C-alpha positions as CSV (number, residue, x, y, z in Angstrom):
1,M,-9.8,-15.8,-23.9
2,I,-9.0,-18.5,-21.3
3,P,-12.0,-19.0,-18.9
4,P,-11.2,-17.8,-15.3
5,R,-11.2,-21.3,-13.8
6,R,-8.9,-22.6,-16.5
7,F,-6.6,-19.7,-16.1
8,T,-6.3,-20.3,-12.3
9,E,-5.6,-24.0,-13.0
10,L,-2.8,-23.2,-15.5
11,A,-1.3,-20.5,-13.2
12,A,-1.3,-23.0,-10.3
13,V,0.5,-25.7,-12.4
14,A,3.1,-23.1,-13.5
15,A,3.6,-21.9,-9.9
16,A,4.0,-25.4,-8.7
17,A,6.6,-26.1,-11.3
18,F,8.4,-22.8,-10.4
19,F,8.3,-23.8,-6.7
20,L,10.1,-27.0,-7.6
21,L,12.7,-25.1,-9.6
22,S,13.2,-22.8,-6.7
23,W,13.7,-25.8,-4.4
24,L,16.3,-27.2,-6.7
25,A,18.1,-23.9,-6.9
26,L,18.6,-23.9,-3.1
27,H,21.1,-26.7,-3.7
28,T,23.3,-24.5,-5.9
29,A,25.4,-21.3,-5.8
30,W,25.6,-19.4,-2.5
31,Y,22.5,-21.2,-1.1
32,D,24.6,-24.3,-0.7
33,E,27.7,-22.7,0.9
34,S,26.5,-22.6,4.5
35,E,23.7,-24.2,6.4
36,I,22.4,-24.3,10.0
37,V,20.2,-27.4,10.1
38,D,17.8,-29.1,12.5
39,I,17.6,-32.3,10.5
40,P,20.0,-34.3,12.8
41,V,17.6,-33.5,15.7
42,Y,14.7,-34.7,13.6
43,A,16.6,-37.8,12.7
44,S,17.4,-38.6,16.3
45,Y,13.7,-38.5,17.1
46,G,12.7,-40.6,14.1
47,T,15.4,-43.2,14.6
48,A,14.6,-43.6,18.3
49,I,10.9,-44.0,17.6
50,E,11.7,-46.5,14.8
51,D,13.7,-48.5,17.3
52,G,10.8,-48.7,19.6
53,A,11.0,-45.6,21.8
54,V,7.7,-44.2,23.0
55,P,7.5,-40.4,22.2
56,Y,7.4,-38.1,25.3
57,R,8.3,-41.1,27.5
58,D,11.5,-42.5,26.2
59,V,12.4,-39.6,23.9
60,R,11.2,-36.1,24.4
61,P,10.5,-34.1,21.2
62,E,9.9,-30.4,21.7
63,Y,7.1,-30.4,19.2
64,P,3.4,-31.5,19.4
65,P,2.4,-35.1,18.5
66,G,1.2,-34.2,15.0
67,A,4.8,-33.4,14.0
68,L,6.0,-36.9,14.6
69,P,5.2,-38.2,11.1
70,A,7.8,-35.6,9.7
71,F,10.4,-37.4,11.7
72,V,9.3,-41.0,11.6
73,V,8.5,-41.3,7.9
74,P,12.0,-40.3,6.7
75,A,13.5,-42.7,9.3
76,L,11.4,-45.6,8.1
77,L,12.3,-44.9,4.4
78,S,16.1,-44.4,4.9
79,D,19.1,-46.2,6.3
80,D,21.4,-43.4,7.2
81,E,21.6,-39.6,7.9
82,R,22.1,-38.8,4.2
83,G,19.1,-40.9,3.3
84,F,17.0,-39.3,6.0
85,R,17.8,-35.9,4.7
86,D,16.9,-36.8,1.1
87,V,13.5,-38.3,2.2
88,F,12.9,-35.3,4.5
89,E,13.6,-32.8,1.8
90,G,11.5,-34.7,-0.7
91,L,8.6,-34.7,1.7
92,M,8.9,-31.0,2.4
93,A,9.1,-30.3,-1.4
94,L,5.9,-32.2,-1.9
95,L,4.2,-30.3,0.9
96,G,5.4,-27.0,-0.7
97,V,3.8,-28.0,-4.0
98,V,0.6,-28.9,-2.2
99,T,0.7,-25.4,-0.5
100,V,1.0,-23.7,-3.8
101,L,-1.9,-25.5,-5.3
102,L,-4.1,-24.9,-2.2
103,T,-3.2,-21.2,-2.4
104,A,-4.6,-21.3,-6.0
105,V,-7.8,-22.9,-4.6
106,S,-8.2,-20.1,-2.1
107,L,-7.6,-17.4,-4.8
108,R,-10.3,-19.1,-6.9
109,G,-12.7,-18.9,-4.0
110,L,-11.8,-15.3,-3.5
111,N,-12.7,-14.6,-7.2
112,A,-9.2,-13.0,-7.5
113,S,-8.4,-11.2,-10.7
114,R,-5.9,-12.7,-13.1
115,A,-3.3,-10.1,-12.1
116,R,-3.9,-10.8,-8.4
117,T,-3.7,-14.6,-9.0
118,V,-0.4,-14.4,-10.9
119,G,1.1,-12.0,-8.3
120,A,0.1,-14.1,-5.3
121,L,1.2,-17.4,-6.8
122,A,4.5,-15.9,-8.0
123,L,5.4,-14.9,-4.4
124,V,4.3,-18.2,-2.9
125,A,6.3,-20.1,-5.5
126,S,9.4,-18.1,-5.3
127,F,9.6,-17.5,-1.5
128,P,12.2,-20.3,-1.1
129,L,14.6,-18.3,-3.2
130,L,13.9,-15.1,-1.2
131,L,14.3,-16.8,2.2
132,G,17.1,-19.2,1.5
133,S,18.2,-22.7,2.6
134,V,16.4,-22.6,5.9
135,V,13.3,-23.8,3.9
136,L,15.1,-27.1,3.2
137,T,16.0,-28.0,6.8
138,R,12.9,-27.2,8.8
139,F,9.6,-29.1,8.8
140,D,7.5,-25.9,8.8
141,L,6.0,-26.6,5.4
142,Y,4.1,-29.4,7.1
143,P,1.9,-27.2,9.3
144,V,1.9,-24.6,6.6
145,A,0.2,-27.0,4.2
146,F,-2.5,-27.7,6.8
147,V,-3.1,-24.0,7.2
148,A,-3.3,-23.5,3.5
149,A,-5.8,-26.3,3.3
150,A,-7.9,-24.9,6.2
151,L,-8.0,-21.4,4.6
152,A,-9.0,-22.9,1.2
153,A,-11.8,-24.9,2.9
154,L,-13.0,-21.8,4.8
155,V,-12.9,-19.5,1.7
156,H,-15.1,-22.1,-0.1
157,R,-17.4,-22.1,3.0
158,R,-16.6,-25.7,3.9
159,D,-16.4,-24.5,7.5
160,R,-16.3,-27.8,9.4
161,L,-13.6,-29.2,7.1
162,G,-11.7,-26.0,7.6
163,F,-11.8,-26.2,11.4
164,A,-10.8,-29.9,11.3
165,L,-7.8,-29.0,9.2
166,L,-7.0,-26.1,11.6
167,G,-7.0,-28.7,14.4
168,G,-4.5,-30.8,12.4
169,A,-2.3,-27.7,12.0
170,V,-2.3,-27.0,15.7
171,A,-1.5,-30.6,16.4
172,V,1.6,-30.3,14.2
173,K,2.9,-27.0,15.5
174,L,1.1,-24.8,18.0
175,Y,1.2,-21.4,16.1
176,P,-1.9,-22.0,13.9
177,A,-4.0,-21.7,17.2
178,V,-3.9,-17.9,16.6
179,L,-6.1,-18.4,13.5
180,V,-8.8,-20.3,15.4
181,P,-10.5,-17.2,16.9
182,V,-10.4,-15.4,13.5
183,A,-12.1,-18.4,11.8
184,L,-14.5,-18.7,14.7
185,G,-15.7,-15.1,14.3
186,Y,-16.0,-15.6,10.6
187,V,-18.3,-18.6,11.0
188,W,-20.2,-17.1,13.9
189,N,-21.0,-14.0,11.8
190,R,-22.2,-16.0,8.8
191,R,-23.9,-19.0,10.3
192,G,-24.5,-18.2,14.0
193,R,-23.3,-19.3,17.4
194,R,-24.3,-23.0,17.2
195,E,-22.4,-23.7,14.0
196,A,-19.4,-21.8,15.2
197,L,-19.4,-23.9,18.4
198,V,-19.7,-27.1,16.4
199,C,-16.7,-26.1,14.3
200,L,-14.7,-25.2,17.4
201,A,-15.5,-28.6,18.8
202,L,-14.3,-30.3,15.7
203,C,-11.0,-28.4,15.9
204,A,-10.6,-29.2,19.6
205,G,-11.5,-32.8,18.9
206,V,-8.7,-33.2,16.3
207,V,-6.2,-31.7,18.7
208,A,-7.4,-33.9,21.5
209,L,-7.1,-37.0,19.4
210,A,-3.5,-36.2,18.6
211,F,-2.5,-35.4,22.2
212,L,-4.6,-37.9,24.2
213,P,-2.6,-41.1,23.6
214,F,0.6,-39.4,24.7
215,L,-1.1,-37.7,27.6
216,L,-2.2,-41.1,28.9
217,V,1.3,-42.7,28.4
218,A,3.6,-39.8,29.3
219,P,1.9,-36.7,30.7
220,D,5.1,-35.4,32.1
221,G,6.8,-35.6,28.7
222,V,4.0,-33.7,27.0
223,A,4.0,-31.1,29.7
224,H,7.8,-30.7,29.3
225,S,7.4,-30.2,25.5
226,L,4.8,-27.5,26.0
227,G,6.6,-25.8,28.9
228,R,9.8,-25.7,26.9
229,Q,8.1,-23.7,24.2
230,L,6.3,-21.3,26.6
231,S,9.3,-20.6,28.9
232,R,11.8,-19.5,26.3
233,P,13.8,-16.3,27.0
234,L,14.4,-13.3,24.7
235,Q,15.8,-14.9,21.6
236,I,18.5,-13.0,19.8
237,E,16.5,-12.5,16.6
238,S,13.4,-11.1,18.2
239,L,12.3,-7.5,18.0
240,G,13.1,-6.9,21.7
241,A,16.6,-8.4,21.3
242,A,17.2,-6.4,18.1
243,L,16.5,-3.2,20.0
244,Y,18.9,-4.2,22.8
245,L,21.6,-4.9,20.2
246,A,21.0,-1.5,18.7
247,A,21.5,0.1,22.1
248,H,24.6,-2.0,22.6
249,H,26.2,-0.7,19.4
250,L,24.9,2.9,19.7
251,V,25.5,3.6,23.5
252,G,27.5,0.7,24.7
253,L,24.8,-1.2,26.6
254,D,26.3,-4.3,28.2
255,V,24.6,-7.4,26.6
256,E,25.6,-11.1,26.2
257,M,24.5,-14.2,24.3
258,R,23.7,-17.4,26.1
259,S,22.5,-20.6,24.4
260,G,19.5,-22.5,25.8
261,H,16.1,-23.8,25.0
262,G,17.4,-24.7,21.5
263,S,18.3,-21.2,20.5
264,Q,20.7,-18.3,21.2
265,N,19.3,-15.8,23.5
266,L,20.2,-12.2,24.6
267,Y,20.7,-11.3,28.2
268,A,21.1,-7.9,29.7
269,S,19.6,-5.8,32.5
270,G,15.9,-5.9,31.9
271,T,15.7,-8.5,29.2
272,A,13.4,-10.7,31.2
273,F,11.0,-7.8,31.8
274,T,11.2,-6.9,28.1
275,A,10.3,-10.4,27.1
276,A,7.3,-10.3,29.4
277,V,6.2,-6.9,28.1
278,L,6.6,-8.1,24.5
279,S,4.5,-11.1,25.2
280,L,1.8,-9.0,26.8
281,V,1.8,-6.6,23.7
282,Q,1.6,-9.6,21.5
283,I,-1.4,-11.0,23.3
284,A,-3.1,-7.6,23.4
285,V,-2.7,-7.1,19.6
286,L,-3.9,-10.6,18.9
287,A,-7.0,-10.1,21.1
288,W,-7.8,-6.9,19.2
289,I,-7.5,-8.8,15.9
290,W,-9.6,-11.6,17.2
291,L,-12.4,-9.2,18.0
292,R,-12.7,-8.1,14.4
293,R,-14.9,-11.1,13.6
294,P,-14.8,-11.0,9.8
295,A,-18.0,-11.7,7.9
296,E,-16.5,-12.0,4.3
297,T,-13.8,-14.1,2.8
298,E,-11.6,-11.1,2.0
299,E,-11.7,-10.1,5.6
300,L,-11.0,-13.6,6.7
301,V,-7.7,-13.8,4.8
302,R,-6.8,-10.3,5.8
303,W,-7.2,-10.9,9.6
304,S,-5.8,-14.3,9.4
305,A,-2.6,-12.8,7.9
306,A,-2.6,-10.1,10.5
307,A,-2.9,-12.6,13.3
308,L,0.1,-14.6,12.0
309,V,2.2,-11.5,11.5
310,A,1.4,-10.2,15.0
311,F,2.4,-13.6,16.5
312,V,5.6,-13.6,14.5
313,A,6.7,-10.0,14.7
314,L,5.8,-9.3,18.4
315,G,6.9,-12.6,20.0
316,K,9.9,-13.1,22.2
317,V,11.2,-15.7,19.8
318,L,11.6,-15.0,16.1
319,S,13.4,-17.8,14.2
320,P,14.0,-17.5,10.5
321,Q,11.7,-20.4,9.7
322,F,8.8,-18.5,11.2
323,L,8.6,-16.5,8.0
324,I,7.6,-19.7,6.2
325,W,4.3,-19.5,8.1
326,L,3.5,-16.2,6.4
327,A,4.4,-17.1,2.8
328,P,1.1,-18.7,1.7
329,V,-1.2,-16.4,3.7
330,V,-0.1,-12.8,3.3
331,P,-0.2,-13.0,-0.6
332,L,-3.9,-13.9,-0.4
333,V,-4.8,-10.4,0.9
334,G,-6.3,-8.3,-1.9
335,G,-6.2,-4.7,-3.1
336,L,-3.5,-2.1,-2.6
337,R,-3.2,-3.4,1.0
338,G,-2.3,-6.8,-0.4
339,L,0.2,-5.4,-2.8
340,R,1.9,-3.4,0.0
341,A,1.8,-6.4,2.3
342,S,3.4,-8.7,-0.3
343,V,6.2,-6.2,-1.0
344,L,6.9,-5.9,2.7
345,L,6.9,-9.7,3.1
346,A,9.3,-10.1,0.2
347,A,11.6,-7.5,1.8
348,A,11.5,-9.4,5.2
349,L,12.3,-12.7,3.4
350,V,15.3,-11.1,1.6
351,L,16.6,-9.3,4.7
352,T,16.5,-12.6,6.6
353,Q,18.5,-14.4,3.9
354,L,21.2,-11.6,4.0
355,W,22.2,-12.7,7.5
356,F,20.9,-16.2,7.9
357,P,22.7,-18.6,7.8
358,S,25.8,-17.0,6.4
359,R,26.2,-14.3,9.2
360,Y,24.3,-15.9,12.0
361,W,27.2,-16.9,14.1
362,D,28.7,-13.4,13.6
363,L,25.5,-12.2,15.2
364,A,25.3,-14.8,17.9
365,R,28.9,-15.0,19.0
366,E,30.3,-11.6,18.1
367,L,27.2,-9.4,18.2
368,D,28.5,-8.1,14.9
369,P,27.0,-4.7,13.8
370,L,26.1,-5.8,10.3
371,P,23.8,-8.7,11.1
372,S,22.5,-6.9,14.1
373,T,21.4,-4.1,11.8
374,L,19.9,-6.5,9.3
375,V,17.9,-8.3,12.0
376,L,16.5,-5.0,13.3
377,L,15.5,-3.9,9.8
378,R,13.8,-7.2,9.2
379,D,11.9,-7.0,12.5
380,L,10.8,-3.4,11.7
381,V,9.6,-4.5,8.3
382,L,7.5,-7.1,9.9
383,V,6.0,-4.5,12.2
384,A,5.3,-2.3,9.2
385,L,3.6,-5.3,7.5
386,L,1.4,-5.7,10.6
387,V,0.5,-2.0,10.4
388,V,-0.4,-2.3,6.7
389,L,-2.7,-5.3,7.5
390,V,-4.6,-3.8,10.4
391,R,-4.8,-0.1,9.3
392,D,-8.2,1.1,8.2
393,T,-8.0,2.1,4.6
394,R,-11.6,2.6,3.6
395,G,-12.3,3.3,0.0
396,E,-9.8,0.8,-1.4
397,S,-11.3,-2.1,-3.4
398,P,-10.3,-5.5,-2.1
399,R,-10.1,-6.8,-5.6
400,S,-8.0,-4.1,-7.3
401,P,-4.8,-5.4,-8.8
């Protein structure tokens, strides 16, 4: 019989290898037939900075300062757009492997059974095949790797390291901020207020170190970057927009698509109000989740997953790459709850691939019924995933297969 620690190590290596095979498979068959890419935008940032432009002053990225290495490193290591893409994809593949291995570290800290370990790692390793080519062309595996590292540290009770890594994740892309209150409650329950505040200060310090130089040089540019993200309208793939599209097809509600803020957005009578209400619901649900204050590692991963799913499912923007954020966190949840959550996550990934990117422009330009229906189904599956994660199911063992 293989010892548990050795079994987890072997499973992690196998999962990392399968992730790389999944990554290679995205360059074949139907995965390679159509793409909607952000890489030229990243290349424009990286090339400008390589040529001496000061971020947020001379060039205005719409992402936080921690994201800049994902653009600058490929620019420094390549001579043209093709080379930039090759380096960028290689960097994201490496971060994907790191994420798989860190997920195994978390599972070991959770004392996961062999069946649970294999199931969770299988989903994390295969999610690129389920979601599709969007994984290749977005930099979201960069903050995801930070989140996976932070959770691994917290599960192993390296609280200060975990919060420092969470700060790094927030500095790369703002969404991991929703995990900070969950982690804060976890440390507060276990180690008291003082240690929780020390951890919070570490997290804030890392974020401040990333932002401060650019705030001093180009405060307007940093404010523009943050404001652009916060002021986005109702994006066409969000739950609110999907319901409007359903009304459009069922009862003839007049709607239209307008591009702006880097996305395609839905406009109709009341969409601005709907976006505001959706944001309020999102904040209210997140606040309720944050008040759970988990005391055990199993509860930490459960409520962390719930916070991320609430942020994704209930937001006024829901881009396909947002599902990458969920891939290494939801599978960590244990028991029957975890099994149901993983199945729903896999369904949401597949439903996304069924319309993105192949049918995206049919949705955006023509408001076609098929992708409209697929978007609505995907969004409802994410809501169901949230319900599974937050619903009280006393009596289920968190470590059952």
